[in-house]
C-alpha positions in Angstrom: 96.1 180.0 99.0 97.1 178.8 102.0 100.2 180.5 103.8 103.1 177.4 104.7 102.3 178.2 108.4 99.0 176.8 107.5 100.8 173.8 105.9 102.6 173.2 108.8 100.1 173.2 111.3 97.9 170.7 109.1 100.8 168.3 108.6 100.8 168.1 112.3 97.1 167.5 112.4 96.9 165.3 109.5 99.4 163.5 111.8 96.8 163.8 114.3 94.8 162.3 112.6 96.2 159.2 111.4 97.1 158.8 114.7 93.7 158.7 115.6 92.9 155.8 113.2 95.6 153.9 114.3 94.8 154.6 118.0 92.3 151.6 118.3 94.2 149.2 116.5 97.2 149.7 118.7 96.0 150.1 121.7 97.1 146.7 122.4 100.7 148.0 122.2 102.8 148.5 125.2 103.2 152.2 125.2 107.6 151.3 125.7 107.3 149.4 122.6 105.3 152.4 120.6 107.8 154.8 122.2 110.8 152.9 120.9 109.6 153.2 117.1 109.4 156.7 117.3 112.6 156.7 118.7 113.8 155.0 115.4 112.2 157.1 113.2 112.8 160.1 114.8 116.7 159.6 114.9 116.5 158.5 111.6 114.7 160.9 109.7 116.8 163.1 111.4 120.2 161.8 110.5 118.4 161.8 106.8 117.7 165.9 107.1 121.4 166.1 108.2 122.7 164.5 105.3 120.2 166.3 102.8 121.8 169.9 104.3 125.4 168.8 104.3 125.0 167.4 100.4 123.0 170.9 100.1 125.9 173.0 102.3 128.8 171.0 99.6 126.8 170.6 96.6 125.8 172.5 93.3 122.4 172.5 93.1 120.7 172.9 96.3 117.1 173.3 95.4 116.3 169.1 94.9 117.8 168.8 98.2 116.4 171.6 99.8 112.6 170.1 98.8 114.0 166.1 99.9 114.8 168.4 103.2 111.8 170.1 103.7 109.4 166.7 103.1 112.1 164.7 106.0 111.5 167.5 108.3 107.3 167.6 107.0 107.4 163.7 108.2 109.1 164.8 111.0 106.5 166.8 112.1 103.8 164.1 111.0 105.5 161.5 113.0 104.6 164.2 116.5 101.3 164.6 115.4 100.3 161.0 115.2 101.3 160.2 118.8 99.0 162.3 120.2 96.8 161.1 118.0 97.7 157.8 119.1 97.7 158.6 122.6 94.1 159.7 122.5 92.6 155.5 123.4 95.5 155.1 125.5 95.1 154.5 129.5 98.4 155.7 130.1 98.3 158.2 127.6 100.3 160.6 129.9 103.4 157.8 130.6 103.3 157.4 127.3 103.6 160.8 125.7 106.3 161.3 128.5 108.1 158.4 128.2 112.0 158.8 128.0 112.3 157.2 124.4 109.7 160.5 123.2 111.3 163.5 125.0 114.7 162.0 124.3 114.0 161.5 120.2 111.8 164.6 119.7 115.4 166.6 121.9 117.4 165.4 118.9 115.4 165.4 116.2 114.6 169.4 117.9 118.9 169.3 118.2 119.4 168.6 114.5 117.1 171.4 113.7 118.8 174.2 115.3 122.6 173.1 114.4 121.8 172.5 110.6 119.9 176.4 111.1 123.1 177.6 112.9 125.3 176.4 110.4 123.4 177.5 107.8 123.7 181.3 108.8 127.5 180.1 109.0 127.2 179.8 105.4 125.3 182.3 104.3 127.4 184.6 106.1 126.8 187.3 103.1 123.3 187.3 102.8 122.5 187.0 106.9 124.9 190.2 107.1 122.5 192.0 104.9 119.2 190.6 106.4 120.7 191.4 109.9 122.2 195.0 108.8 118.9 196.0 106.9 116.5 195.1 109.7 119.0 196.9 112.3 121.2 194.3 114.0 124.7 194.0 114.3 126.9 191.6 112.7 128.1 191.0 116.1 124.6 190.0 116.7 125.0 187.8 114.0 127.6 185.9 115.0 126.3 185.7 118.8 122.6 183.7 117.2 124.7 181.4 115.2 126.3 180.3 118.7 123.4 180.7 120.9 121.4 178.1 118.1 124.4 175.7 118.3 124.6 175.5 122.0 121.0 175.8 122.4 121.3 172.2 119.6 123.8 170.8 122.3 121.8 171.8 125.5 118.8 170.1 124.7 120.4 167.2 124.5 122.0 167.4 128.2 119.2 166.3 130.6 119.8 169.1 133.1 120.1 171.6 130.7 117.3 171.3 128.4 114.9 173.5 130.3 117.1 176.9 130.1 118.2 175.4 126.4 114.8 175.1 124.9 113.7 178.4 126.6 117.3 180.1 125.1 115.9 178.8 121.9 112.6 180.1 122.6 113.5 183.6 123.1 115.5 183.4 119.7 112.9 181.9 117.7 109.7 185.0 119.5 112.7 187.4 118.7 113.0 186.5 114.7 109.4 186.7 114.5 109.7 189.8 116.0 111.9 190.7 113.5 110.0 189.8 110.3 106.8 191.3 112.3 109.1 194.6 112.5 110.0 195.0 109.2 106.6 193.9 107.3 107.8 191.2 106.0 104.8 188.1 104.7 103.6 185.7 107.5 105.9 182.8 105.5 108.6 184.7 106.0 108.1 183.3 109.7 107.5 179.7 109.0 110.6 178.1 110.0 110.0 180.8 113.3 106.7 179.8 114.1 107.0 175.5 113.5 110.0 175.6 115.8 108.3 177.6 118.3 105.1 175.1 117.9 107.8 172.2 118.4 109.5 173.9 121.9 106.2 174.9 123.4 105.0 171.2 123.3 108.1 169.7 124.2 108.2 172.0 126.7 104.7 170.5 128.0 105.5 167.7 127.9 108.3 167.9 130.4 105.9 169.6 132.5 103.7 166.7 132.8 106.8 164.3 133.2 106.1 162.6 137.1 108.7 164.2 139.3 111.2 161.9 140.9 109.3 159.1 139.3 107.0 159.3 141.4 104.6 162.5 142.0 102.5 163.6 139.5 101.8 166.9 137.4 98.1 168.3 137.5 97.9 169.0 133.7 96.4 172.4 134.9 99.3 172.5 136.4 101.7 172.2 133.7 99.6 173.9 131.1 99.9 176.8 133.6 104.0 176.8 133.9 104.2 176.2 130.2 102.2 179.0 129.1 103.3 181.3 132.0 107.4 180.3 130.5 106.1 180.7 126.9 105.1 184.4 128.0 108.4 185.1 129.9 110.2 184.1 126.6 108.2 186.3 124.9 108.7 189.5 126.8 112.8 188.8 126.8 112.4 188.6 123.5 110.4 192.2 123.0 113.0 193.4 125.3 115.4 192.1 124.0 115.3 193.0 120.2 113.8 196.2 121.2 117.2 196.9 122.9 119.4 195.9 120.1 117.8 197.1 117.4 119.8 200.3 115.9 117.3 203.0 115.8 115.3 204.3 112.9 112.4 203.0 110.8 112.2 199.5 109.7 113.6 198.7 106.3 112.6 196.1 103.6 114.7 193.4 104.3 115.0 190.0 102.4 115.1 186.9 104.3 117.4 184.6 103.1 116.0 181.1 102.0 117.5 178.7 105.0 117.1 175.5 105.3 114.3 175.3 107.9 113.9 178.9 107.1 114.5 180.3 110.3 
């Protein structure tokens, strides 16, 4: 049986395969036009996802709406993976993947995801408080995480705060992953965190590949090294932070509350 984590990766790989199949027919389409199409699709899906989330928070039967929201999330992952498939036959692949339309669209999608995660935690304070307490954290830390996720969502929408916001959100998701590992939870409970980390790292890598000052072109090796180093630093910060904030004592079995994106 596939884990949900495997499913997320499979969706993105399916998107990549679909993009690869369409790469030849779309080779003559300008990069700017393809990028604008992705921007429109990503924005529409993000708004629909926000609408479904709001309805699920206000409605009485959240399960069907949660399924719809999950399908929309899958479509976002599918289209993001398709971008890399479309790029494999393009001579301007780097300019295509690092175009402002694609980066802006992905930032908006990520912002919606984390804003909804923070709001979802605020609406589920009772189960979240129980989970954080069982995991060895204080309620104050839970409130900090809620605020941090909302502020991080805002940060990725502001050009000069994108990279710090991505780093902060990566630390947040590494912390969530480490908490589930500490609690002995199944890997499925970390699905949202792992999926978000994949998006954050890929987006950070695309930003690292952008032309500097509009002219200087970073090497792929240099961009990879910088992205990998930043990822390891975020992991290290999360390890130190979670260990410092967690109360002493053996891990207790904590039931992870089911939120819209699994964070």
